C-alpha positions in Angstrom: 37.6 178.9 30.4 38.7 175.7 28.7 41.3 175.5 26.0 39.0 177.2 23.5 35.5 178.6 23.6 33.5 180.0 20.7 33.1 183.7 20.5 29.4 183.1 20.3 29.4 181.6 23.8 31.1 184.7 25.2 29.8 187.6 23.1 26.6 188.0 25.2 28.6 188.4 28.5 28.7 192.0 29.7 31.4 191.1 32.2 34.3 191.6 29.9 37.4 193.8 29.4 36.1 196.2 26.7 36.2 199.2 29.0 39.8 198.4 30.0 40.8 197.9 26.4 39.2 201.2 25.3 40.8 203.0 28.2 44.2 201.6 27.3 43.7 202.7 23.6 42.7 206.2 24.7 45.7 206.4 27.0 47.9 205.3 24.1 46.5 208.1 21.9 47.3 210.6 24.6 50.9 209.1 24.9 51.3 209.2 21.2 50.2 212.8 21.1 52.5 213.6 24.0 55.4 212.4 22.0 54.5 214.5 19.0 53.5 217.7 20.9 56.8 217.6 22.8 58.6 217.9 19.5 59.7 214.3 19.2 59.1 211.8 16.5 57.6 208.3 16.5 59.4 205.0 16.0 60.5 203.4 12.8 57.6 200.9 12.8 55.8 202.9 10.1 53.0 204.2 12.3 52.5 206.1 15.5 51.2 204.8 18.8 48.0 206.8 18.2 47.6 205.3 14.8 47.6 201.8 16.2 45.3 202.8 19.1 42.7 204.2 16.7 42.8 201.0 14.7 42.0 199.2 18.0 39.1 201.5 18.6 37.6 200.8 15.2 37.9 197.0 15.6 36.1 197.1 18.9 33.5 199.5 17.6 32.8 197.3 14.6 32.3 194.2 16.7 30.0 195.9 19.3 28.1 198.1 16.8 27.4 195.1 14.6 26.2 193.2 17.6 23.8 196.1 18.4 22.5 196.2 14.9 21.8 192.4 14.8 20.2 192.3 18.2 17.9 195.2 17.7 16.8 194.4 14.2 15.3 197.9 14.0 16.9 200.7 12.0 15.4 203.5 14.0 16.5 202.0 17.3 20.0 201.4 15.9 20.4 204.9 14.7 19.0 206.3 18.0 21.6 204.3 19.9 24.5 205.4 17.7 23.4 209.1 18.0 23.1 208.9 21.8 26.6 207.3 22.1 28.4 209.6 19.7 27.0 213.1 20.0 26.3 214.2 23.6 29.9 214.1 24.7 31.1 215.4 21.3 28.9 218.5 21.6 30.3 219.2 25.0 33.8 218.8 23.8 33.3 221.1 20.8 31.8 223.8 23.1 34.7 223.3 25.5 37.2 223.9 22.7 35.5 227.1 21.4 34.0 228.7 24.5 36.6 227.5 26.9 40.0 227.0 25.4 39.3 229.2 22.4 38.1 232.3 24.3 40.8 231.8 26.9 43.6 231.6 24.4 42.5 233.8 21.5 44.9 236.7 20.8 42.0 238.8 19.5 38.8 240.1 21.2 36.0 237.5 21.8 33.6 239.0 19.2 36.2 238.8 16.5 37.2 235.2 17.4 33.6 234.0 17.6 32.7 235.7 14.3 35.7 234.3 12.5 34.8 231.9 9.6 37.2 229.2 10.9 35.5 229.3 14.3 32.1 228.9 12.7 33.4 226.0 10.6 34.9 224.4 13.8 31.5 224.5 15.5 29.4 223.5 12.5 31.6 220.8 11.1 32.5 219.1 14.3 29.0 219.3 15.8 27.5 217.5 12.8 30.5 215.5 11.6 29.0 215.0 8.1 29.2 218.6 7.0 32.4 218.7 4.9 35.8 218.0 6.3 36.0 217.9 10.1 37.9 221.0 11.3 40.6 220.7 14.0 41.9 224.3 13.9 40.8 227.5 15.6 42.2 230.9 14.4 45.3 232.2 16.2 45.6 229.6 18.9 48.9 227.9 20.0 50.9 229.8 17.4 54.3 228.8 18.9 53.4 225.1 19.7 54.8 222.4 17.4 51.4 222.0 15.9 50.1 225.6 15.8 46.3 226.2 15.5 45.4 222.6 16.1 42.9 222.5 19.0 41.4 219.0 18.9 43.2 216.7 16.3 41.5 213.4 17.3 38.1 214.6 16.2 38.9 213.8 12.6 38.4 210.1 13.2 34.8 210.6 14.4 33.7 211.5 10.9 34.8 208.0 9.8 33.2 206.4 12.8 29.9 207.9 11.8 30.5 206.9 8.2 31.0 203.3 9.3 27.8 203.4 11.4 25.8 204.7 8.4 27.3 202.3 5.9 26.5 199.3 8.2 22.9 200.6 8.4 22.8 201.0 4.6 24.1 197.5 4.0 21.9 195.9 6.7 18.6 197.8 6.2 17.4 195.6 3.3 18.0 192.4 5.4 15.6 193.7 8.1 12.7 192.6 6.0 13.8 189.0 6.2 13.6 186.3 8.9 16.2 186.7 11.6 18.4 183.7 10.6 18.3 184.7 6.9 19.0 188.3 7.8 22.2 187.5 9.6 23.4 185.1 6.9 23.1 187.7 4.2 24.6 190.4 6.3 27.5 188.1 7.1 28.3 187.6 3.4 28.1 191.4 2.6 30.1 192.5 5.6 32.8 189.8 5.1 33.2 190.8 1.5 33.6 194.5 2.4 36.0 193.7 5.2 38.2 191.6 2.9 38.3 194.2 0.1 39.1 197.0 2.6 41.7 195.0 4.4 43.4 194.0 1.1 43.5 197.6 0.0 44.7 198.8 3.4 47.5 196.2 3.7 48.7 196.8 0.1 49.0 200.4 0.9 50.5 200.3 4.4 53.0 197.6 3.3 54.3 199.6 0.4 57.5 201.7 0.5 55.5 204.9 0.2 52.0 204.5 1.8 49.4 207.0 0.7 47.5 209.2 3.2 44.4 211.3 2.8 40.7 210.9 3.0 40.4 207.8 0.8 43.4 206.0 2.5 42.1 206.8 5.9 38.6 205.6 5.0 39.9 202.3 3.7 42.1 201.7 6.7 39.5 202.5 9.3 36.8 200.7 7.3 39.0 197.6 7.2 39.3 197.7 11.0 35.6 198.4 11.7 34.2 195.8 9.3 36.8 193.2 10.4 35.4 193.6 13.9 31.9 193.4 12.5 32.7 190.3 10.5 34.1 188.6 13.5 30.8 189.1 15.3 28.9 187.7 12.4 31.2 184.6 12.3 31.2 184.3 16.1 29.7 180.8 16.0 32.7 179.5 14.1 35.5 181.4 15.9 37.2 179.9 18.9 39.2 182.0 21.3 42.2 180.0 22.2 45.2 180.6 24.5 47.5 178.8 22.1 46.3 180.6 19.0 46.7 184.0 20.7 50.1 183.1 22.0 51.2 181.9 18.5 50.1 185.1 16.9 52.0 187.2 19.4 55.2 185.1 18.9 55.0 185.4 15.1 54.5 189.2 15.4 57.4 189.6 17.7 59.7 187.5 15.5 58.7 189.5 12.4 59.2 192.8 14.3 62.8 191.7 15.0 63.4 190.6 11.5 64.3 192.8 8.5 61.0 191.9 6.7 58.8 194.9 7.2 55.9 194.0 4.9 55.2 190.5 6.5 55.3 192.2 9.9 52.9 194.9 8.9 50.5 192.5 7.2 50.6 189.9 10.1 50.1 192.6 12.8 47.0 194.1 11.3 45.5 190.8 10.3 46.0 189.4 13.8 44.8 192.5 15.6 41.0 191.8 15.6 41.4 188.3 16.9 43.8 189.4 19.6 41.6 192.2 20.8 38.6 190.0 21.2 40.8 187.4 23.0 41.8 190.1 25.4 38.2 191.3 25.7 36.7 188.0 26.8 39.4 185.6 28.0 41.5 187.2 30.8 39.5 187.4 33.9 40.1 187.9 37.6 41.0 191.4 38.9 41.0 192.8 35.4 37.2 192.6 35.3 36.9 195.0 38.2 37.8 197.8 35.8 34.5 197.2 34.0 32.6 198.5 37.0 34.1 201.9 36.9 32.6 203.0 33.6 33.8 203.8 30.1 36.0 206.8 30.4 37.7 206.3 27.0 35.5 208.6 24.9 36.0 211.5 27.4 39.7 210.9 27.3 39.7 210.9 23.6 37.7 214.1 22.9 39.1 216.3 25.8 42.8 215.4 26.0 44.3 217.2 23.0 43.2 220.8 23.8 44.5 220.3 27.4 47.8 218.9 26.0 48.1 222.0 23.8 47.6 224.2 26.8 50.2 222.4 28.8 52.7 222.7 25.9 51.9 226.4 25.6 52.4 227.2 29.3 55.2 224.7 30.0 57.5 225.3 27.0 60.0 222.5 26.6 58.0 219.9 28.5 59.2 216.4 27.7 56.9 213.5 26.6 56.7 211.5 29.8 55.9 214.6 31.9 53.3 215.8 29.3 51.6 212.4 29.3 51.3 212.2 33.1 50.1 215.8 33.3 47.7 215.2 30.4 46.2 212.2 32.1 45.9 214.0 35.4 44.1 216.9 33.8 41.9 214.9 31.4 40.8 211.9 33.5 38.5 214.0 35.9 36.9 215.6 32.8 36.4 212.1 31.3 34.8 210.8 34.5 32.5 213.8 34.6 31.6 213.2 30.9 30.8 209.6 31.6 28.8 210.0 34.7 27.0 213.3 33.9 26.6 213.2 30.1 27.4 209.8 28.4 25.8 207.4 30.9 22.6 209.4 31.3 22.4 209.7 27.5 22.8 205.9 27.1 20.0 205.4 29.6 17.7 206.9 27.0 18.5 204.1 24.4 15.6 202.0 23.3 15.6 198.8 25.4 13.7 196.4 23.1 15.4 193.7 21.1 14.3 191.8 18.1 14.1 188.0 17.6 17.7 188.3 16.2 18.9 188.2 19.8 17.9 184.5 19.9 19.9 183.4 16.9 22.4 180.7 17.5 
Protein backbone atom coordinates (compact mmCIF):
# COMPACT_ATOMS: atom_id res chain seq x y z
CA UNK A 1 0.00 0.00 0.00
CA UNK A 2 1.21 3.52 -0.76
CA UNK A 3 1.41 6.37 1.73
CA UNK A 4 -2.38 6.66 1.92
CA UNK A 5 -5.29 4.81 0.31
CA UNK A 6 -8.95 5.65 0.60
CA UNK A 7 -11.08 3.44 2.80
CA UNK A 8 -13.37 3.02 -0.20
CA UNK A 9 -10.59 1.30 -2.14
CA UNK A 10 -10.07 -1.21 0.67
CA UNK A 11 -13.53 -1.80 2.13
CA UNK A 12 -14.51 -4.40 -0.46
CA UNK A 13 -11.48 -6.58 0.22
CA UNK A 14 -12.37 -9.69 2.22
CA UNK A 15 -8.68 -10.38 2.83
CA UNK A 16 -8.40 -8.20 5.93
CA UNK A 17 -7.64 -8.40 9.65
CA UNK A 18 -11.16 -8.15 11.07
CA UNK A 19 -11.16 -11.74 12.35
CA UNK A 20 -7.86 -11.12 14.12
CA UNK A 21 -9.08 -7.85 15.65
CA UNK A 22 -12.28 -9.45 16.91
CA UNK A 23 -10.33 -12.40 18.30
CA UNK A 24 -8.02 -9.98 20.12
CA UNK A 25 -11.01 -8.05 21.48
CA UNK A 26 -12.71 -11.23 22.71
CA UNK A 27 -9.45 -12.34 24.34
CA UNK A 28 -9.19 -8.92 26.01
CA UNK A 29 -12.70 -9.37 27.42
CA UNK A 30 -11.67 -12.74 28.85
CA UNK A 31 -8.49 -11.22 30.33
CA UNK A 32 -10.46 -8.36 31.83
CA UNK A 33 -12.93 -10.76 33.40
CA UNK A 34 -10.05 -12.91 34.67
CA UNK A 35 -8.75 -9.89 36.56
CA UNK A 36 -12.16 -9.18 38.09
CA UNK A 37 -13.12 -12.78 38.84
CA UNK A 38 -9.81 -13.42 40.59
CA UNK A 39 -10.71 -10.64 43.02
CA UNK A 40 -8.43 -7.95 41.58
CA UNK A 41 -9.36 -4.51 40.35
CA UNK A 42 -8.73 -2.73 37.09
CA UNK A 43 -6.28 0.08 36.44
CA UNK A 44 -6.77 3.76 37.11
CA UNK A 45 -7.46 4.60 33.45
CA UNK A 46 -11.16 4.92 34.23
CA UNK A 47 -12.32 1.83 32.37
CA UNK A 48 -11.63 -1.88 32.33
CA UNK A 49 -9.95 -3.88 29.59
CA UNK A 50 -13.31 -5.47 28.77
CA UNK A 51 -14.90 -2.02 28.51
CA UNK A 52 -12.39 -0.97 25.86
CA UNK A 53 -12.70 -4.29 24.01
CA UNK A 54 -16.50 -4.02 23.81
CA UNK A 55 -16.11 -0.53 22.35
CA UNK A 56 -13.87 -2.05 19.69
CA UNK A 57 -16.48 -4.69 18.92
CA UNK A 58 -19.15 -2.05 18.38
CA UNK A 59 -17.00 0.10 16.08
CA UNK A 60 -16.19 -2.92 13.90
CA UNK A 61 -19.80 -4.06 13.95
CA UNK A 62 -21.07 -0.61 12.95
CA UNK A 63 -18.72 -0.46 9.98
CA UNK A 64 -19.47 -3.97 8.68
CA UNK A 65 -23.20 -3.95 9.42
CA UNK A 66 -23.67 -0.60 7.70
CA UNK A 67 -21.76 -1.98 4.72
CA UNK A 68 -24.13 -4.94 4.65
CA UNK A 69 -27.18 -2.68 4.77
CA UNK A 70 -25.93 -0.48 1.94
CA UNK A 71 -24.84 -3.34 -0.30
CA UNK A 72 -28.04 -5.31 0.10
CA UNK A 73 -30.48 -2.44 -0.17
CA UNK A 74 -33.20 -4.78 1.06
CA UNK A 75 -34.61 -4.64 4.57
CA UNK A 76 -35.75 -8.25 4.66
CA UNK A 77 -32.35 -9.56 3.59
CA UNK A 78 -30.57 -7.26 6.04
CA UNK A 79 -32.67 -8.46 8.97
CA UNK A 80 -32.27 -12.08 7.91
CA UNK A 81 -28.48 -11.67 7.87
CA UNK A 82 -28.43 -10.03 11.30
CA UNK A 83 -30.64 -12.75 12.76
CA UNK A 84 -28.47 -15.53 11.34
CA UNK A 85 -25.33 -13.91 12.74
CA UNK A 86 -26.61 -13.13 16.21
CA UNK A 87 -29.02 -15.84 17.32
CA UNK A 88 -27.81 -19.38 16.48
CA UNK A 89 -24.70 -19.29 18.69
CA UNK A 90 -26.54 -17.23 21.31
CA UNK A 91 -29.26 -19.85 21.70
CA UNK A 92 -26.64 -22.58 22.10
CA UNK A 93 -24.81 -20.49 24.72
CA UNK A 94 -28.02 -19.82 26.67
CA UNK A 95 -28.89 -23.51 26.65
CA UNK A 96 -25.34 -24.33 27.73
CA UNK A 97 -25.66 -21.96 30.70
CA UNK A 98 -28.99 -23.37 31.89
CA UNK A 99 -28.92 -27.06 30.98
CA UNK A 100 -25.17 -27.51 31.28
CA UNK A 101 -23.61 -25.23 33.88
CA UNK A 102 -26.88 -24.52 35.68
CA UNK A 103 -27.98 -28.11 36.21
CA UNK A 104 -24.41 -29.12 37.10
CA UNK A 105 -23.95 -26.39 39.71
CA UNK A 106 -27.41 -25.88 41.15
CA UNK A 107 -27.64 -26.59 44.90
CA UNK A 108 -31.29 -27.62 44.54
CA UNK A 109 -32.98 -30.43 42.63
CA UNK A 110 -33.21 -30.00 38.83
CA UNK A 111 -36.99 -29.56 38.75
CA UNK A 112 -36.86 -26.73 41.29
CA UNK A 113 -34.02 -25.05 39.45
CA UNK A 114 -35.69 -25.27 36.02
CA UNK A 115 -39.01 -24.08 37.43
CA UNK A 116 -37.49 -21.08 39.22
CA UNK A 117 -38.68 -17.70 37.94
CA UNK A 118 -35.12 -16.44 37.54
CA UNK A 119 -34.22 -19.46 35.40
CA UNK A 120 -37.22 -18.83 33.17
CA UNK A 121 -36.26 -15.16 32.86
CA UNK A 122 -32.70 -16.15 31.93
CA UNK A 123 -33.96 -18.41 29.14
CA UNK A 124 -36.65 -16.04 27.89
CA UNK A 125 -34.82 -12.72 28.07
CA UNK A 126 -31.48 -13.93 26.72
CA UNK A 127 -32.99 -16.01 23.92
CA UNK A 128 -34.99 -13.06 22.59
CA UNK A 129 -32.80 -10.16 23.84
CA UNK A 130 -35.56 -7.58 23.42
CA UNK A 131 -37.82 -8.90 26.19
CA UNK A 132 -37.04 -6.67 29.16
CA UNK A 133 -33.58 -6.46 30.70
CA UNK A 134 -31.11 -9.17 29.72
CA UNK A 135 -30.64 -11.54 32.68
CA UNK A 136 -27.12 -12.70 33.58
CA UNK A 137 -27.90 -14.49 36.86
CA UNK A 138 -29.13 -17.97 37.67
CA UNK A 139 -30.45 -18.83 41.15
CA UNK A 140 -28.04 -20.25 43.71
CA UNK A 141 -24.99 -20.57 41.45
CA UNK A 142 -21.41 -19.62 42.37
CA UNK A 143 -22.43 -18.32 45.78
CA UNK A 144 -18.86 -18.00 47.09
CA UNK A 145 -17.31 -16.50 43.92
CA UNK A 146 -16.43 -12.79 43.82
CA UNK A 147 -19.45 -12.29 41.54
CA UNK A 148 -22.08 -14.69 42.95
CA UNK A 149 -24.97 -15.74 40.78
CA UNK A 150 -23.55 -14.26 37.58
CA UNK A 151 -23.45 -16.95 34.90
CA UNK A 152 -22.85 -15.05 31.66
CA UNK A 153 -22.17 -11.36 32.24
CA UNK A 154 -21.15 -10.45 28.65
CA UNK A 155 -24.64 -11.20 27.32
CA UNK A 156 -25.87 -7.79 28.43
CA UNK A 157 -24.11 -6.11 25.49
CA UNK A 158 -25.97 -8.19 22.89
CA UNK A 159 -29.18 -6.35 23.73
CA UNK A 160 -27.51 -3.12 22.63
CA UNK A 161 -26.05 -4.79 19.56
CA UNK A 162 -29.53 -5.82 18.47
CA UNK A 163 -30.80 -2.33 19.24
CA UNK A 164 -28.15 -0.79 16.98
CA UNK A 165 -29.08 -3.21 14.17
CA UNK A 166 -32.75 -2.26 14.45
CA UNK A 167 -32.09 1.47 14.76
CA UNK A 168 -29.94 1.41 11.62
CA UNK A 169 -32.74 -0.46 9.82
CA UNK A 170 -35.30 2.08 11.06
CA UNK A 171 -33.20 5.03 9.93
CA UNK A 172 -32.30 3.48 6.61
CA UNK A 173 -35.61 1.91 5.63
CA UNK A 174 -37.15 5.12 4.15
CA UNK A 175 -34.05 5.62 1.97
CA UNK A 176 -34.54 2.23 0.31
CA UNK A 177 -37.23 3.78 -1.87
CA UNK A 178 -34.67 6.12 -3.43
CA UNK A 179 -32.03 5.64 -6.10
CA UNK A 180 -28.85 4.08 -4.81
CA UNK A 181 -26.67 7.21 -4.85
CA UNK A 182 -29.35 9.36 -3.21
CA UNK A 183 -30.03 6.62 -0.68
CA UNK A 184 -26.49 6.52 0.64
CA UNK A 185 -26.17 10.32 0.67
CA UNK A 186 -29.21 10.71 2.93
CA UNK A 187 -28.21 7.81 5.17
CA UNK A 188 -24.75 9.35 5.50
CA UNK A 189 -26.23 12.59 6.82
CA UNK A 190 -28.56 10.83 9.28
CA UNK A 191 -25.96 8.39 10.63
CA UNK A 192 -23.28 11.07 10.93
CA UNK A 193 -25.58 13.32 12.94
CA UNK A 194 -26.52 10.44 15.24
CA UNK A 195 -22.87 9.44 15.67
CA UNK A 196 -21.86 13.01 16.54
CA UNK A 197 -24.66 13.42 19.09
CA UNK A 198 -23.97 10.06 20.75
CA UNK A 199 -20.21 10.64 20.76
CA UNK A 200 -20.58 14.11 22.29
CA UNK A 201 -22.84 12.79 25.05
CA UNK A 202 -20.59 9.81 25.68
CA UNK A 203 -17.40 11.86 25.86
CA UNK A 204 -18.99 14.45 28.13
CA UNK A 205 -20.04 11.66 30.48
CA UNK A 206 -16.87 9.56 30.46
CA UNK A 207 -14.60 12.59 30.83
CA UNK A 208 -16.47 13.85 33.89
CA UNK A 209 -15.23 13.23 37.41
CA UNK A 210 -18.22 10.98 38.18
CA UNK A 211 -19.33 9.20 34.98
CA UNK A 212 -22.87 7.89 35.01
CA UNK A 213 -23.64 4.24 34.35
CA UNK A 214 -26.85 2.44 33.59
CA UNK A 215 -29.06 1.64 30.63
CA UNK A 216 -29.05 5.11 29.08
CA UNK A 217 -25.32 5.72 29.57
CA UNK A 218 -24.48 2.30 28.13
CA UNK A 219 -26.79 2.89 25.17
CA UNK A 220 -25.18 6.24 24.41
CA UNK A 221 -21.67 4.83 24.72
CA UNK A 222 -22.24 1.76 22.56
CA UNK A 223 -24.36 3.74 20.10
CA UNK A 224 -21.49 6.22 19.75
CA UNK A 225 -19.11 3.39 18.89
CA UNK A 226 -21.48 1.58 16.51
CA UNK A 227 -22.60 4.63 14.57
CA UNK A 228 -19.07 6.04 14.42
CA UNK A 229 -18.07 2.85 12.63
CA UNK A 230 -21.14 3.13 10.39
CA UNK A 231 -20.35 6.78 9.60
CA UNK A 232 -16.79 5.88 8.60
CA UNK A 233 -18.18 3.38 6.10
CA UNK A 234 -20.54 5.99 4.66
CA UNK A 235 -17.69 8.52 4.37
CA UNK A 236 -15.24 5.91 3.05
CA UNK A 237 -14.60 7.74 -0.23
CA UNK A 238 -13.21 10.70 1.70
CA UNK A 239 -11.17 8.87 4.35
CA UNK A 240 -7.55 7.96 3.74
CA UNK A 241 -5.79 5.33 5.81
CA UNK A 242 -2.30 6.66 6.37
CA UNK A 243 0.70 5.28 8.24
CA UNK A 244 1.63 8.76 9.39
CA UNK A 245 -1.87 9.63 10.60
CA UNK A 246 -2.17 6.39 12.57
CA UNK A 247 1.28 6.84 14.09
CA UNK A 248 0.52 10.45 15.04
CA UNK A 249 -2.70 9.42 16.79
CA UNK A 250 -0.89 6.73 18.76
CA UNK A 251 1.86 9.15 19.81
CA UNK A 252 -0.68 11.73 20.98
CA UNK A 253 -2.61 9.10 22.97
CA UNK A 254 0.57 7.83 24.64
CA UNK A 255 1.68 11.36 25.56
CA UNK A 256 -1.73 12.17 27.02
CA UNK A 257 -1.80 8.84 28.90
CA UNK A 258 1.47 9.82 30.61
CA UNK A 259 0.24 13.32 31.38
CA UNK A 260 -1.92 14.42 34.33
CA UNK A 261 -4.70 15.52 31.93
CA UNK A 262 -7.26 12.74 32.12
CA UNK A 263 -10.08 14.35 30.11
CA UNK A 264 -8.01 15.09 26.96
CA UNK A 265 -6.65 11.53 27.09
CA UNK A 266 -10.14 10.03 27.34
CA UNK A 267 -11.59 12.20 24.58
CA UNK A 268 -8.65 11.63 22.21
CA UNK A 269 -8.60 7.86 22.78
CA UNK A 270 -12.25 7.27 21.96
CA UNK A 271 -12.28 9.72 19.06
CA UNK A 272 -9.23 8.04 17.52
CA UNK A 273 -10.39 4.47 18.12
CA UNK A 274 -12.59 4.03 14.99
CA UNK A 275 -9.88 5.28 12.63
CA UNK A 276 -7.16 3.19 14.27
CA UNK A 277 -9.28 0.03 14.18
CA UNK A 278 -9.95 0.41 10.46
CA UNK A 279 -6.29 1.14 9.86
CA UNK A 280 -5.38 -2.11 11.64
CA UNK A 281 -8.11 -3.97 9.76
CA UNK A 282 -6.95 -3.05 6.28
CA UNK A 283 -3.34 -1.83 6.27
CA UNK A 284 -1.07 -4.39 8.03
CA UNK A 285 -0.59 -7.40 5.78
CA UNK A 286 1.80 -10.29 5.44
CA UNK A 287 1.53 -13.19 7.87
CA UNK A 288 -1.24 -11.46 9.82
CA UNK A 289 -3.66 -12.16 6.99
CA UNK A 290 -3.24 -15.91 7.51
CA UNK A 291 -5.41 -15.65 10.61
CA UNK A 292 -8.35 -14.68 8.42
CA UNK A 293 -8.42 -18.20 6.98
CA UNK A 294 -9.09 -19.84 10.34
CA UNK A 295 -12.56 -18.40 10.86
CA UNK A 296 -14.19 -15.97 13.26
CA UNK A 297 -13.94 -17.49 16.73
CA UNK A 298 -14.60 -14.22 18.56
CA UNK A 299 -18.35 -14.64 19.09
CA UNK A 300 -17.92 -18.12 20.53
CA UNK A 301 -15.21 -16.86 22.87
CA UNK A 302 -17.46 -14.02 23.92
CA UNK A 303 -20.60 -16.00 24.75
CA UNK A 304 -19.03 -19.15 26.23
CA UNK A 305 -16.06 -17.90 28.27
CA UNK A 306 -17.67 -16.35 31.34
CA UNK A 307 -19.55 -19.43 32.64
CA UNK A 308 -16.37 -21.48 32.22
CA UNK A 309 -14.42 -18.81 34.10
CA UNK A 310 -16.91 -18.93 36.94
CA UNK A 311 -16.52 -22.72 37.07
CA UNK A 312 -12.74 -22.41 37.22
CA UNK A 313 -12.93 -19.86 40.04
CA UNK A 314 -15.37 -22.11 41.92
CA UNK A 315 -13.24 -25.24 41.69
CA UNK A 316 -9.81 -23.53 41.88
CA UNK A 317 -10.33 -21.12 44.75
CA UNK A 318 -7.64 -18.45 44.91
CA UNK A 319 -6.63 -18.80 41.25
CA UNK A 320 -4.72 -15.72 40.05
CA UNK A 321 -5.58 -13.67 36.98
CA UNK A 322 -2.87 -14.90 34.55
CA UNK A 323 -3.60 -18.54 35.35
CA UNK A 324 -7.33 -17.97 35.08
CA UNK A 325 -6.88 -16.29 31.70
CA UNK A 326 -4.76 -19.12 30.28
CA UNK A 327 -7.10 -21.78 31.66
CA UNK A 328 -10.15 -19.89 30.35
CA UNK A 329 -8.72 -19.59 26.85
CA UNK A 330 -7.73 -23.27 26.88
CA UNK A 331 -11.26 -24.33 27.85
CA UNK A 332 -13.19 -21.85 25.72
CA UNK A 333 -11.30 -21.87 22.43
CA UNK A 334 -12.36 -25.44 21.49
CA UNK A 335 -15.99 -24.50 22.17
CA UNK A 336 -15.59 -21.34 20.09
CA UNK A 337 -14.13 -23.35 17.22
CA UNK A 338 -17.00 -25.83 17.39
CA UNK A 339 -19.47 -22.96 17.52
CA UNK A 340 -17.98 -21.39 14.40
CA UNK A 341 -17.61 -24.51 12.29
CA UNK A 342 -20.77 -26.33 13.40
CA UNK A 343 -23.23 -23.50 14.17
CA UNK A 344 -22.21 -20.01 13.04
CA UNK A 345 -20.63 -20.75 9.67
CA UNK A 346 -23.48 -23.07 8.53
CA UNK A 347 -25.99 -20.43 9.66
CA UNK A 348 -24.18 -17.72 7.70
CA UNK A 349 -24.26 -19.93 4.63
CA UNK A 350 -28.05 -19.47 4.69
CA UNK A 351 -27.75 -15.70 4.24
CA UNK A 352 -29.36 -14.24 1.11
CA UNK A 353 -26.61 -13.82 -1.48
CA UNK A 354 -28.15 -11.16 -3.70
CA UNK A 355 -26.98 -7.55 -3.58
CA UNK A 356 -28.63 -4.37 -4.78
CA UNK A 357 -27.27 -1.75 -7.15
CA UNK A 358 -25.91 0.01 -4.07
CA UNK A 359 -22.93 -2.30 -4.32
CA UNK A 360 -21.75 -0.38 -7.37
CA UNK A 361 -21.81 3.06 -5.74
CA UNK A 362 -18.50 4.92 -5.92
